[in-house]
N, C-alpha and C positions, 0 to 999 in steps of 0.2 A: 534472634530466631528468623531464617532467608522462610518462607510463603510456600508450604507446599502449593503446585503452580492448578494442580488441575483445579483443588477446591478454590485456591485462591483466586482461579476465572469464573464459576461456579456462583461466588461469595460478590461477587463481582455485580452480575448479569442480577442476580434473588436483589444487588442495592441497587440496582437501577432500572425493576421491572423488567428485565426481558427475557424473555423466553428464547431461549437458545437449544436447541434442538436436534436433533440429528434427521437432515431429512430423507424419510423413507417415503415410498412412493408401491405400488401393482401393477403390476403388467400381464396383459395376458398374457396367456400359459401358449406355445409351439400346440401343434398340431398334433397330435403321439400319435396315430392313428398314420398321418399320413408318415414318419419318423420311424415309424412298428415295420411298417409297408419298405422302408430305403432298409432300414441293421438287417429286415430280413430278407435283404435279395442274395440270391444265391454266390455263391465262390465262383471261379472259372479257375481253366490250368494254363497256362499258356503252352500253343505250343513245343513240341519234340525242341524246335528247328532255333528259334526265337527263347525257349526253354532253358537251354547249355552254352549259349551268349549269356541271356541274365547270369545264370550261377556261376559263369566268366567273369563277368561283369565284379561282379557284387566277391568274390576272394580277391579284384585287383579295386576294389573298394577299401576291404579291411585294410585291406594293405598301406593307403594308401597314395595309391597308384590313382588317384583321378584319369588324370589324361589319357591313361594304357585305356583306363577302364568307358570311355568316350570312344576313344579310336575305334573300341569292336563295338561298338552299341549301333554307333554310327550308317553304318554302313546299310546295316540289316533295312529289308525289309521286307514288314510285316505282311498279311494278307488282311486277316482275320480283325473284326473293331477291337476286339480284349488284349489282343498280341501288339497293336498300334498303340491302344492307351497305357497299354503297361506296359511299355518301350518308352513312348512318348515318356510319364512321368517320373521314371527312372532316371532319364536323360532330363531333365528341367531340373530335381533336382541335385543329380551332379554338376549343373550347369549354375547353382543357384551365385552359391558367392562368387569362382572368377566370370562371369560371364551373363548377368542379370537379363542381360534383351534374349539372348539366346533361350534362356533358363525360360522367356515368360511364355516364351512363340512351344518347346514344346508343353506346357505345364497348360498352355487353352485348349495344346490339338487334345489332350489328356481329358478336358476339363470340358469343354465340347462333346466328344464319346457319349457322354455319362453310362460307360458297361462296368466300369470299376466297381468294388467291396467298396461297402459305404467306409471306413475307414482310411481305405485310399486315394477316392473320391472326396474324402474331409481334403484328407490332405494334399491334395494335388489343392483342390479351391482355395488353401490357406496360404499355404505357398504361393501362388501365384497375385494373396492380396497385399502378402504382405512385402517379397517383391517391387511390383506393381507402385506399390505408398513410398518403399526409400527412391523409386523412378520419377518423386511430387507427380504422381497421373491422380489428382485428388478423386477428379472422381469415379475417377474409374476402378480407384481403391475401395469409393464407398460402398456402388456395384455389386461388388465380390464383395465385403463382407458381411452387408446384407445375401449375398448371398448364400457364406453360408452358414447366415446362424439363421438363415426358411431351411435350408437343406439340412444341420446336423442337431437344430433345436438348441444349440447349449445356449444358459443364461452364464455368458461369461464377458464378465468384467470389461477386462485385457483389450477388449476387441470389438462393446462400447464405448471405449477408449478413444479406442484409434477408429473408431469415428467419428465421432468431436473433433482429436485431432487434423483429419482431412475437412471439414467444416471449419475450425475454425481460419487452418492455413487460406485457407478459399473466401475468408470473410462473409463464412455468411455462418452469423453471430448467436441464429436463436435459433439451429438445426440441432446449434450446441449443445442444446440445454437439454434434450429429452435424452440424449443421449449418457448423459455427464448423471444427470439420474438415474439412467438400467444400469448402470454401469456403481452407483449404493449403496444403491437396492442391492446387488447379484455378488458385491465383496464382500469377503465371512465378516473379516478387521475393518475398520474404517481405515481408510487410506487418504489423507492430505490430496489428491493430484486429483481428482473427478469434481470436489468441491471449490481450487482452486481453477480450474479450466470451467467452471459454471459459474465466477462469481468469473472472470478473467470476458464470456462470453457480454456478461447483465452491467458492466464495467464497457463494453465499446459497445452496445446498446444505449448507452445511459440513464439508465434503469438505476438507479442510483440507491432508491430504499431498496431493490430484491440485492442487490452488490450485500447492502448491509447484515439480509439479513444469511446470507451467506454466510459472513466475514465471520458474524457472531456465532455463528454453529465452527465454524472451524473454530475461533480462539478459546471455546467449550470440550472441543474433542480434543486439538492438536493445543493443550497452549505452551507447549515449552518454544512455538515457532513465530519468533519476537517480530516479523515484516506482516507478521496476521494483522495483531494488534496494532502497533502503527500503521497500515495501513485503516485497520478497523473507525483505531480514532479521526484520523485523518475526513473518512468521509462524513461521521459522524457532524466536524468539524466542518465541512461543506454544507450538509443540510442544516445549520447548526441549530443542529443537537448540540447545544458546547456545555450541556451536566457531564449527558451523558458522553462524549471526545474529551470529560474531563477527565470525568473515575477510568477510563481507558489508558488513557497515557498516566494519568496515576501510577497502577500498578504495575503498567507498564515501568516505570519510571522505578520503580522499586525492587519488581525487579530486574534492573540492573542489563532491559533489554534498550536502553535510549540511548547508543551508542556516539553521535552524529548532531552535529547540530544545528542543526533545521529542527533536531527531536525535540531539543529542549527550548528550542525558542519558539516551537507550535503549545508546551507544555505551558513555557509561559505568561506566551498570549490565550493558552484559553484559563488561567488563573486570574489572565487577568479582567479577562471576559468575564466573567462568572463573581465579579466581586472581590478581590480576592487578593488584590495591589502589593500587599507584605511582598506572598507567599513568590510571585510574579519577578519582583529585585529581586528575593532572595534568593531563586532561582539561575538567574542568568546570571546574578556577581558570581556567585559561587564557584561552574562553572567558567565563566573570561579567567575570574583567577588560578584556576586549572589550568588554562590553557586549551582545552575542548571550544568551546567558545571566542571568535578575536575581540579582540578588543580596538571596539573601530567610537564611528561616531553612533552607527546606529545602533548600536549595544548598550555603549553608556546613558546614553540619549532615551528610552525605552528603559535602563534599571531607575533611573533620575525623575523621571515623570515617572514611575513604578512605588518609590517608595514617595514620594510627594505626595501622588495621593494616596498613603499610608499615613497621610500626616508626619513620617519619619525625618522629617526635616530636615532635620542635620546633613546626613546622608543623600536624603536630596539636592543639596545647594552642594558638597561634594563635589556630586556629577558636574553641575551644571558648573559648575566655578571650572572644572578643567578641563572639560574643553572647551565654557570661551577665553579659557588662555589659551591654550591652544592656536582655535579659531580668532582672537578676537574676533570674535564672537556678540556686536552689542545686546543683542536678546538672552542669549544665556545669559551674562550678565548679568537683567535684569529678572530671568527667571532665582537665580544664584541669590540675589538680594534680594528675593518676592520671601525665600522658602528660610533664608538666615533670621530676615522680619520674622518669619513666623515662626519660624524657632529661637526665638526674645533673644535673639544673638546681632544686636541696632547694632553694632559698633563693627564690625566688620560687613553688615547688610548694605549702611550705609559708603562703606568703600568701595561696594562692588556694583553698588550703585550708580556711581559718580564714573565707575568704570563703564557699566552700560551706553550713559552719555558724553561721553568717551569715543570713542569705538565703531558710535552712527548705528541706536539701534531705531528702531519705529519707530513705537509709538513714547514718544517720551515720558506723555499725559503719565502716565500709568506708570514711569519710575520718578515722574515728579507729586503723584501721590500716595508712595511710597516710602520713598525721599523727607515725606509732611510729617511723615505715622511714622518715622524711628526719630528723625529730632523730639518730634512731642516729648518721644516717651523718656530722649535724654535732656531734658528739660531744657535743650534750644529753642524755644519761643521764636525767636525774630527768623532765621531759620525756615522753624517751621511754618509759617507765617511767607514768606521768598516763594516755598516750595509750591505753599498754594494759594497762589494769585500763577507761577507757573505752570502746573497743572491745571489749571480754573480758563488760562491762555489753548491748553493743549487740551482740550476737548474733557476735557474733568473738574467740567465748573458745578455741576449736581455734590461730589463728592466734596468736591474746593470744599466750596458754598457753604453745604454743616460742618468743616474741620475749622474752621475759618470763622464762627461763633463760638465756641470750643475753645480753640487757643484766646481767641480776643480777652477769654471772662478768666482764663486763665493767667493769662499776660497781668488785669486790672487788679486777681487776689494776689500777685508777687511784685507790682509798680512797676513793669516792668514795659518802657514804650515800643510799642510795635514800628 
């Protein structure tokens, strides 16, 4: 039965001792008196001439005749500030889609005059900010969005996210964080985007522990997001919190989130780092046989080494031997022979160890030492004694001397002349 994702996430964090809770922030309330004053601004009426043109332009706009509406309004030259601002805002809205540059110029005129009603001035300022953002004028867009927030007093998470995005584009990562926090606080239901933005900021600032805190919250609130689990596990590993990294990656694996070779390899490595070598080997072996993990030297050697550490010497020997045979590698034949010896397969061990010598093994002393033990176990005392001498000559004197006495005593009991 598949785990309930949210319940599973919470269980994992309870198990590893992480308090992953939503981030809440308290922010200063806007100046209610000033906002009320702006909203109470008396509405004005446009002059008769401009009013008629505006009315006709609205008809054309509603009929989707945008060019005709623009052609009607542009030649008009209003005299009062209100008429100028009203015409400029309308033209700015008409140009917004097809000619953002012109739209911005008209909207800037309307905003600068500052005579429109609260709703109209707010709309002009917001549209101008959006156009400026689309034009990648990030610093200017930030100022306009902040002016809109100050003018309206709204607690608007989408605008806070746009400001955060501008700072990201400007690579001013520290400035992202307060606006991401405001977006988190203002959204009625948790949304992942501001948490992601905050995580990116901490990542770029190389504040890994802070990035981890944000990721812990993300996987708790949005447990269905695969990449957040993977990123959290990777950050734990970078921070050398291997037990937590393993817990997170193991849960992600059970949920089916680990679908790439590097993800499986990292989980395998985490098992190894946490002294669970058998699972490390078995996991890599399973996905190599399934085709997700490449059957190459590095992966096969990792499987062999992990099985060897887990004392499953037979499986370890099989992998060491396969690579050794393909590459004619004396050192891997030596490792195969040693694993076979530990698995009490002395005949196969002798065969592998002799191949190690044939294929240019680096540490001949260890090979002769293992051959000594293998031949002794087979009762071939003359061969054991010969390899004791060869081991002694190749840097294994202490080991060889100890065994020489044992070999001599056994030979005397059996009446064998060495």
